N, C-alpha and C positions, 0 to 999 in steps of 0.2 A: 504493499499498500504505500501510496506516494506520503511524502510527509505532508504538513498542514502549512499551509505559508497564511504568516501573520503579517507583512507589509510588503511594499514594494518601493524602492528608495530609487528616485533619480538625482544622481550629480553628475557634475562637470569636472574634473579633476586636471590637473598637469601629469602627463606620463611619465609615472618613475619617479614622482613627487609627493605620492599622497603620505599624510602625517598626522596624528590623534589633533591637530590645531585645527579647528574651524575652516571648511564647514563639514572633513568629515567626523572628527569628533562626536558631536551635538546630533549630528543623523543617525550616527550608529549604535553611542553610548544610550538614547533613550530606549531602543529597541534592547536592550543588554548584549549587541554584538561585540565578541573581543574585536576591539578595534586595531589593536598591533598585526591580530591575524590577518586582518584584511589588509590595512598598507602593507604587509609584507608581498601577501597573493599579488595584489593591482600595481606593485612597482615591477616584480618579478615578471609580468604579463605585460607591462608596458614600457620594460626599458628602451626596446629598440625605437621608440617614439618620441625620446626624451624633448623636453621644451614646448610639446603642442599638447592642448585639450582636449582630451576625451572621457565623451559620456559615458555612465556606466550604469546601469542598472542592476541597484540588489535586492536580492528575494533574501529576507527574512523569515526563517519559520518560527515554531511555535517554540520547539526548545533550543530558540537561541542560535542555532548554527546557522549559514548560510550560503548563498551561492550568488556571482554577479555574471554578469556578460558585459565585454569591452564593445564601442560601439567604434565609428571611423570617427574621426573629430569633425566638428562641424564645418560646412563649406564655405560660411563665411571668414574662417578663421585660415583655410587653405586658399581661398582667392586673395584675401589681405599677406600672405605669404608669397603667393604669384607674384601679385602688382609692385610688394617690396614696400609694403602701407603699414603704418601704426594700428590707423583706424577709419574707421569706412567715413564716405561724406558727410552733413547734418544737414543738407540740403540736397539729397540723391536724384532729384526731379531735373536741378537745375543745374547743381555744379560738379563735374564729374572730375576725377581727385586720382583717376589711374585708369593704365589701360594691360588687358591681359587676351592674348591669344587665343581664337579658335582651341588650339592646338593641345593650351595650356587648361583651357576648359572642359576638352575632351578627356583630357590626365585627370583631373578633378572628378568627373563623371565618373569614369570607371575604378575609383579606387572608392568612391560613396554607392557604387552599384547595390550593394548588400545591404544597406539603412535607406535606398529611395525607394518610394512608390512606382516604380519603373518596371516598363516589360524591357526595353530593350534600351541599347545606349542612347539612340536619339531623343527619345522624350526624357531621361538622366542626363544629357547634355541641356537640355531646355530648359527643365528646372534650374541647375547650376547656373545657366544667364540669368534666369530669372532673378537668382540671388544677387551677381552682381550689379545688375540694372537698382535693384534696390537698396544697394551700399552705394552707388556713386560710380560703379567703376565699369567704364567699356569695353567690348567685347567686339577687338578688331581682328581683321583674318592674320595682319603680320605688323608687329609694332615695328615703324619705319623710325631709324634715330638722327634728328635732324642735330645739323652740330651749330653752335651757337652764332657763329658770324650768319647765319642763313636764316636763325630768329631774329636777329637784330637787325638784317636787312627788310624782313618782311614789316614790324615793328616802326621802321624810319621811313616808309613810304607812305 
């Protein structure tokens, strides 16, 4: 017979950096879970993706044991990394703050495929493109690097 589930907890924790401090400690402690056991298991499983935020769903059972599932990093984090940005646009409809190529979007969509509600890669690409648009990131076929001289000539005319 399957264990009886007490609660499911959803958290976003930096990969390889789970520790008993908030938000992990209080979220697990109130349900009687061994926090250090979770932290060690999570850090071991996510050590490859150091620095990335990893969503995790922790299932706590009535006997205070637990299991957890790690997801892929959020598309917004992956897009910011691809565009080299610290944060998204405050006014995404008006202000474009970065660019990503279609190839980068396809790569992110492939990585996110298991977590997206899409049946094929083309649908996944559209979902990721929508996320990019909502962040003020422009999706282009290829990024063309203009030199500083060309930009100053355009401004001068």
